[in-house]
N, C-alpha and C positions, 0 to 999 in steps of 0.2 A: 586554507584548504586548497587553494588554487594549484599548488604544486603537486598535490597528491591525486586530485581528481581532475585530470586534464580535460579541457573543453574540446569538443569535436571541431573538425574543420568546417569551413563555410559550406562545403558540399554536403555535409551531413547535419546541418544546423537544425533540421527538423527533429532530430533525436534530442538535441538540447531543449528545444521548445516543448517536445513531448514530455520530457522529464519535469519541466517547470509546471506544465498543466497537471501532470499526475501528482506532483507534490502538493499543489493547491487542492486537488481532489482529496488527498489523504487528510490534510488539515480540516477541510470541510466535513469529511466523513467522521471525524472525531469530535465534532461539535454538538452532537445530539444524543450521546448516550447518557442515560440517567440511572441505569441499573447495570452493574457488573456483578454477576453472581457466580462465584467459583468456590471450590473447597479450600482455597488458599488465599482468601481475602476478597474484598470487593466493596462496592458502594450500592446504595439503594435509595433513590429519590422517586421511585416509580409511583409510590402512594400519592405523590403530589402531581407528578407528570402525567399520570393516567386520568385525564379529565377532558373537558370539552374545549380546551384552548385551541382555537383554529390554527394559529400561527405555529404552535408547537407541533401539531399534526403535519403541517406543511413541511416543516424542517425535517421531521422524521421521515417523511416520504422521499424527500430529496436524498437523505442519507441512504435509504434502502436502495435507491437507484444507483448511487455511487458505489455501494458495496457489491453490486453485481459485477463490476468490472475494474475498479480502480487498482486492486492488487494484482489481478491477472494482467493488467496493463503494465505494471512495474516489472512483473516476471517476464513478460514478452519482450520488453525493452532490454532487460538483462540478457535474454537469450539471443537477441539480435546482435548485441555488442560482443557476446561470446563467440558468435559465428565469425565476426571480424577478427577476433583474437586467434581463433583456430586457423583461419586463412593466412594470417601473418605468422603462424607458428610461434606465438608468443610464449607458450608454455611447452618447453621441450621435454620436461619430465613431470611425472606425477608429483614429486616432492616440490618442484618449483610452483606448481599450481596450489598445493596445500599451503605453502609459505606465503604466497601472494594473497590468496583469498582469506587465509586465517588472519593475516595482518589487517586487511581491509574490513573484514566482517566480524570475525569472532572476538578480536580484542576490543573493538568499540562496543560490541554487545555486552561483554563481561564488565567493562569499566563503567559504561553509562548505566547499565542495569543496577550495579552495586552502589556507585558513588553519586548518582544523579536521580535516576528514576525512583529507586527505593526510598530515599529520604523524603522526596516530595509526596509519594504515596502515603508514607508513614504519617506525616503531619496533616494530611488531608482526611484522615480517618479511614483509609483503605483497609488498615489492619485493626480496626477498633475491636472486633470480636475474635481476634486471633488468640488461640491458646498456646501456640508454639510458633513464635515469630520467625525463628531461624528456619524451621521446617517449611513454613509457608513461603518464605523468600526463596529458599533453595529449589523447592519443587515447583512453586508457582511461577517464579520469575526466571531462574537460571535454567530450569528444565522445561520451561514454558507450558506447564500444565495448568497454570492459572491464566490471568489476563495480562499480557504485556505486548505493547505495540512493536517491540523489538524482535518478535518471533520471526519476522521476515529475514533478518540477517542470518540467523542460524539455518533456517530453511534454505535460503539461497546458497549458503556455503555447501551444504550437502548435495544440493541439486547440481552445483558446479562440479563437484567430485563425481557424481554419477554420470553427468553429461560427458565429462572428459573420458571416462572409462568406456562409455557407450560408443563414442565417436572413435575411440582408439581401436576397439575390437569389432564394432558393427557399423562401420561407415556405410552410408546409404540406407536402403530399406525404409525410406521415408514413410510410405503408406503403412507398413506393418508397425513401425514405431508409434505413429500417431494413433492408430487403432488400439494399440496396447495402452498408451497413455490415457486415452479416453476411458477405457475400462478401469484403469487405476483411479482416475478422477472420480468415476461414479461410485466405486466401492469405498473410497476414502472416508465417507461420512460415517461408516460403521466401525471405524477404528478409533479407540479411545485414547491412544497415545498421540498427543497432538503433534509432536514433531514428525512422526511417521505419517500421520494423516495429512499434514501440510505438504510434505514432500510428494506424496502420491497425488495430491490434488493439484499442485502448482507446476509439476514437471511438464504437464501438458502445455501450459501457457508459456513456459520457458521455451519449449520446442516450437510453439507457434511463432514466436519471435525469431527463433533460430532458422526456421525455414522461410520466414518472411523476408529476412535481410537480402538474400540473393535475388529476390524478385522486386525489391524496393524501387529501384530506378525505373523499371518498366511500369510499376503502378503510379509513380509520381507523374508520369506523362499524362495520366488519365484523371488526375485530381483537379476538380473545379467545384464551384458552388453548386452546380446542378447535381454533380455526383454525391455531394454531401446531403442534399435534399432527398436524393434517391435512397441513400442509406437510412435517413431518418424515417422515411416511409416504410422501409423494410423492417426497421426496429418496431414500429407501431404495429405492423402486421404480425410480427413474432410475438409481441405482447398479447395480442388477441388470442392466438393459439395457445400461448402459455397459460392464460387464465382459463381457457377451455379445458386444458389438461389438469389444472388444479381442481376445477369444479367436478370433473369426471373422476378424480381420485387416481388417475393413472400416473404413478410416481415416475416411471421410466420416461414417459413423454415430458413430464415436468422438468426432469433433470436435463434432458436433451435440449429443450427449448431454453433452459437457463444457460447452458453452454453456448448456444447459438446467439442469444441476446448479448452475452458478455463479449463474445468474439466480434459481433457487429458494432458494439459500443467502442471496443478497442480500435477497430479499423476506422470508425468515424472520428475518434479522437486524434488518431494519427493524421487523417486527412486534414482536419482543422489545424493541427500543429504544422503541417507542411505549408498550408496557405498562410498562416500567421508568420512562419519563418521567412516568407518572401516580402514581408511588409516592414515598415519602419519601427514596428513594435519592438523588434529585437535590438534596436539601437537605444532604447530608453534605459534610464538609470534603474528603474524598478525591475525591469526584466533581467538586466544583467546581475543585479543583486540576488534575485530569486534563482537564477541559473547557477551562479557561483556558490550559493549557500544551500542548495537543495538537499544535500545529504545531511547537513547540520539541522535543517528544518525538520527533517524526518526524525533525527535522533532526539532533539530537544523540545519539540513542541507538545506532544501528547500529554506528558505527565502533568503539565500545568493545568490541564482540564480539571483534574481532581481538586487542585488547589482553588481554582476559580469557582467551582461548584460549592466547595466547602465555605469559602468566604462569602459567596453570594447568598447562601442559605442562612448564614449567621446574620448578615446585614439586612436582607430583605425578607427572609422566611419563605414559607410555601407559596406566597404570591409570585415568586420568581418563576414558577412553573404554571401558574393558573391564570395569569393575566397576559393578554396578547402583547401588550407593550413591553412588559418585563421580559417575557419569553423571547421577544425579538431582540431586545437589548442584550440579554444573556447570550444569544446565538452570535451576535456581532462581537461582543466582548471576547467570547471564547475563540472565535476565528482570528480576529486581528490581534488579540492579546497573546495567544500562543504563537502566532506567526512572528510578531515583533520580538517577543522574548527569545524565541529560538534563534532568530537571526542575530540578536545581541549576544547570546551565549556563544554562538558559533564564532563570532568575531573576537570575543574575549578569549576563547579557547585557542584560537589561532595566534592572537597577540601574545599570549602567555606561553605559546609553544607547548601546550599540553598534548603531546603527540598520541598518547594512549586514549585520548577522548575522541579521536576521529580517524 
């Protein structure tokens, strides 16, 4: 995959580092779901997971924090890189954009959904109660009305298309655009068509990255450990007001503070990525492997969670969720297991030159 997803120059190594961190967050975020309830398949171990197991509750809390910002972070990174493409005039025509992004996003989505993710979900019991398997697959997976981690690819494709047209016809107007995207983000939760809801929700974060890129160099000069600590204090303060808005039942304030917290976490993660990118960490073998295979990790990791849960329940039973030691082992196995498997599959796909799989 190194030929298709070129690495950035050393001057922009913080983006590579940010992608590695975001990828790790995604894998971690997928390690604590025990119930996936949709009209098109799912799993449910919540009857066992909903207990007094302290470690399980800690892991779920970590996941809730990650879910506040890890996908907005990915969208913002995509927006920042798109800004660079626009500046370089990489996409001269609309058709060129469609062809490029369709090849990189839609084809892997269709192929991996059909030939990889679907079979793994099938053997793990995801469709155990399905009465129409083909319908559940087509609507739930390919039309992303069910649960599929690959929703990001389709959503990003359409956001690229929209952003291209927006910048072609409405270049500038930054404040008006952001205000509009905030409004679309807030109303997206009431839209039942998931693809449309995702586009409206995440185009804001795409443009956050788009407008961040031209100011990146200026920000880099102000990044240090003290600045990171300041951001952490800000996030803690936002959390305080977030909980007040939740207790008061003011939905608008809750949604606003959710956006602010997500934005602050994205900025903090970028700052940490910038600091790490200046250290010898980026020269280590592990970092280089994670950087090189980040897209494959995203494509091939999550589906194995269903298999691990299925096997774990058969071998250990409900104690896997009710015992602190077992719950910790399960969390570790899900993280490292899906990570190692996805890297291995990525290398196998590349070695066999299965070009439609990436």
